C-alpha positions in Angstrom: 59.0 122.9 32.5 57.4 120.8 35.1 54.0 121.4 33.6 55.2 119.8 30.3 56.2 116.7 32.2 52.9 116.6 34.1 50.9 117.0 30.9 52.9 114.3 29.2 52.4 112.0 32.3 48.6 112.6 32.2 48.3 111.9 28.5 50.5 108.7 28.7 48.7 107.5 31.8 45.3 108.0 30.2 46.2 106.0 27.0 48.3 103.3 28.5 47.0 102.8 32.1 43.4 104.0 32.4 42.3 102.6 29.0 43.9 99.2 29.6 41.8 96.1 30.4 43.3 95.5 33.8 41.9 95.4 37.3 41.3 98.8 39.0 43.8 98.1 41.8 46.6 97.4 39.3 45.7 100.6 37.4 45.9 102.5 40.7 49.3 101.0 41.5 50.6 101.9 38.1 49.4 105.4 38.4 51.1 105.7 41.8 54.3 104.4 40.4 54.2 107.1 37.7 53.4 109.8 40.3 56.4 108.7 42.4 58.6 108.8 39.3 57.5 112.4 38.5 58.1 113.3 42.2 61.6 111.6 42.0 62.7 113.5 38.9 61.0 116.9 39.7 64.0 118.0 41.8 66.2 117.7 38.7 64.0 120.3 37.0 63.9 122.9 39.7 66.4 124.0 42.3 63.6 125.2 44.6 62.0 121.8 44.7 65.4 120.1 45.2 66.2 122.3 48.2 62.7 121.7 49.6 63.1 117.9 49.4 66.6 117.9 50.8 65.5 120.1 53.7 62.9 117.5 54.5 65.3 114.6 54.4 68.4 113.7 52.5 67.0 110.2 51.8 63.5 111.3 50.5 64.4 110.8 46.8 65.5 107.2 47.7 62.2 106.6 49.4 60.2 108.0 46.5 62.2 105.9 44.1 61.7 102.7 46.1 58.0 103.4 46.4 57.8 103.9 42.6 59.6 100.5 42.1 57.3 98.7 44.6 54.1 100.2 43.1 55.3 99.5 39.6 55.9 95.9 40.4 52.3 95.6 41.7 50.9 97.4 38.7 49.7 96.4 35.3 51.5 93.4 33.8 53.3 93.6 30.5 55.1 96.4 28.8 53.7 99.0 31.2 55.2 97.2 34.2 58.6 96.9 32.5 58.6 100.6 31.5 57.6 101.7 35.0 60.2 99.5 36.7 62.9 100.7 34.2 62.3 104.4 34.6 61.9 104.2 38.4 65.1 102.1 38.7 67.0 104.6 36.5 65.9 107.5 38.7 66.8 105.6 41.8 70.3 104.7 40.5 70.9 108.3 39.5 70.2 109.5 43.0 72.3 106.7 44.4 75.2 107.7 42.3 74.7 111.4 43.0 74.5 110.7 46.7 77.6 108.6 46.7 79.6 111.2 44.7 78.4 113.9 47.1 79.3 112.1 50.3 82.4 110.3 49.3 83.7 111.9 46.1 84.2 115.4 47.4 86.1 114.7 50.6 89.3 116.6 51.1 92.5 114.5 51.1 
């Protein structure tokens, strides 16, 4: 399943990021934002990847989400920037809600 998302990311990044008429640095930042988004949502697709990331640090998905937002902000202007910021923000908010539910929602009375 992760291969399908990687192939989709490669095709979309080629047509919307690499083929654009922007500066090379902005293209690189947009690609990094997309990579951080894929890294952020990959634990949702596989339990093994999720366990690996959580063993490294409980806050690693937050760091990946914030890096995706930062690099998306510095990326290509226009619709690509809006899309990257939106998807990275959604992934960040999902992990924030899951983290808050896991830490505060499951406490015993």
